[in-house]
C-alpha positions in Angstrom: 85.1 57.3 -23.7 82.8 57.5 -26.7 81.1 54.4 -28.1 79.6 54.0 -31.5 76.9 51.6 -32.6 77.2 50.9 -36.3 75.4 49.1 -39.1 77.4 47.6 -42.1 75.8 46.5 -45.3 77.3 44.6 -48.2 76.4 44.7 -51.9 74.0 41.8 -51.6 72.1 43.6 -48.8 73.4 41.5 -45.9 73.5 43.6 -42.7 75.8 43.5 -39.7 75.2 45.4 -36.4 77.9 46.1 -33.8 79.4 48.5 -31.4 82.9 49.8 -30.7 85.0 52.6 -29.2 87.2 52.8 -32.3 85.3 52.6 -35.5 88.3 53.0 -37.8 90.0 50.0 -36.2 86.9 47.9 -36.2 86.2 48.6 -39.9 89.7 47.5 -40.7 89.1 44.3 -38.8 85.9 43.7 -40.7 87.3 44.5 -44.1 90.5 42.4 -43.6 88.3 39.4 -42.7 89.4 39.2 -39.0 85.8 39.0 -37.9 84.1 35.6 -38.5 80.6 36.9 -39.1 81.6 39.5 -41.7 84.4 37.4 -43.4 81.8 35.8 -45.7 80.2 39.2 -46.6 81.3 41.1 -49.6 82.4 44.8 -49.9 81.2 46.4 -46.6 79.9 49.9 -46.3 78.9 51.8 -43.2 75.2 52.4 -43.5 74.3 54.0 -40.2 76.0 55.1 -36.9 75.0 56.5 -33.5 77.3 57.9 -30.8 76.9 57.2 -27.1 78.7 58.4 -24.0 78.4 55.1 -22.0 79.0 51.4 -22.8 75.7 50.5 -21.3 73.6 52.8 -23.5 75.5 51.8 -26.6 75.0 48.1 -25.8 71.3 48.6 -25.2 71.0 50.3 -28.6 73.0 47.5 -30.3 70.7 44.9 -28.8 67.7 46.9 -30.0 69.0 46.9 -33.5 69.3 43.1 -33.3 65.6 42.8 -32.2 62.6 42.6 -34.6 61.7 46.2 -33.7 65.2 47.4 -34.4 65.4 45.6 -37.7 62.1 47.3 -38.7 63.6 50.7 -37.6 66.7 50.1 -39.7 64.7 48.9 -42.7 62.7 52.2 -42.6 65.8 54.2 -42.1 68.0 52.5 -44.7 65.4 51.4 -47.2 64.9 47.9 -48.7 
């Protein structure tokens, strides 16, 4: 099974990081306000994705993105 770590951003610059095995379904959940964290965010766009072969490696990368070093990496990658 393939896993995807993704970063969403809204028009105000708020960022959400997550992982899934079905990005299309997960985006539908976010955009239809079925996810509490993103329900208060505006129009969401996929800003960045990475693919992984194992759940463990995807989860490790997701946790990295949620760390200070990961936030710096994403800021450099995505811009201000």
